[in-house]
N, C-alpha and C positions, 0 to 999 in steps of 0.2 A: 753412744748409748748413755741415757741418763741413769741415775741410781735406781730410781722408781721403775724403769722399763726393764732393768738387768735383774731385779728381784723376782724370785718365783712366787706364784700363788700358793698360799698355805692356808689350811684351816685346822684348827685344834679342838676336838670336842671330847666331852664326856658322854659315855652311853648310860642312860638313866634306868633304873629299875622300876618296878610298879609304884614305888613310894617316892619316885623323882630323886632318888639318891645315885651317885655315881657307882657304877659297876666296874671297879677295877681302876687302871691308871688312864689319864687322858690319851687320845690317839690323835697323831698328827698325820695329815694327808697333804701332799706337796704336788704341784703341777696339774697334769690332767685329772688325777684322782680328786685333788681338791676342787677343781672346776666341776667334775661331775658329782660330787658331794653336794656343792652349792646348787646346782640345777635340781638335784633331787630334793632338797629342803624347800627351795623356792617354788617348785611345782605341787607340792602337797600331794593331795588325793589325785589330782590330774595325772601325775606321774610323768616320766619322759621315755622317748624312744628314739631309735636311729633315725627314724623318719624326720624327727624334730632336730636332732643334734647330728646332722650330716658331717662328716669328715672326721670324726673321732671313733675310736675303737670302744664304743660305748660298753659292750658286753664285757670287754676286758677290765675296764676300769669299775665296773660294778662288781666283778669277781673279786678284785683287790679289795673293795670296800667291804665285801661280805667277809673275806678272810680276816679282816681286822675286827670282825665280831659285831658289825651292824647289819641288821636284817633289812634285806631289800627283797620285796616280792616281785615275781614276774607274772603278769597277767597277759594271757594270749588273746589277741584281738584280730578277728578276721577282716579281710579288706578285699575289695573288688578292684577294679581298674584293669589295665592292660596286663598286668602280671598279679592275678589274685592269689591270695594266700593268708597267711597268719604272721603277725610280727608282735614281739614282746614289748610291754609297756612295763618299765620299772617303777615301783612305788616304794618309798622309804617307810618302813614299819617300826623302826627302833625310835625311841624318844631320846633326843640329845640335847646337851647344853652346850652351846658354842663359847669356848674359852677365848679363842683367838681367831681372827678372820680378816684376811687382806684379800680376799677373791674378788671383792667389788672394787677394790682400788686399782688392780692391774688390768690393763686392756686386753 
């Protein structure tokens, strides 16, 4: 295993207030939480759902991100098909400043 592949993904952010100033200390996410936060940032207003992110426990990682003080909205979307129902789409609502990010480097 190479040094790069043995390193875990991480992202360190500041949560910003209405004046774009940091609220408190930076927060660091590692592993799947970092991956999920990166997906939320990249998705923007489109958001992400478990339909798009198959295989990860998306709701659990979103919960851990919320517990760190980051606001993530859940929007309920109806869908048809063979198994009609409702699924959640997660949308990042906090403004963040990325301090450190290696989520794009790791595979």
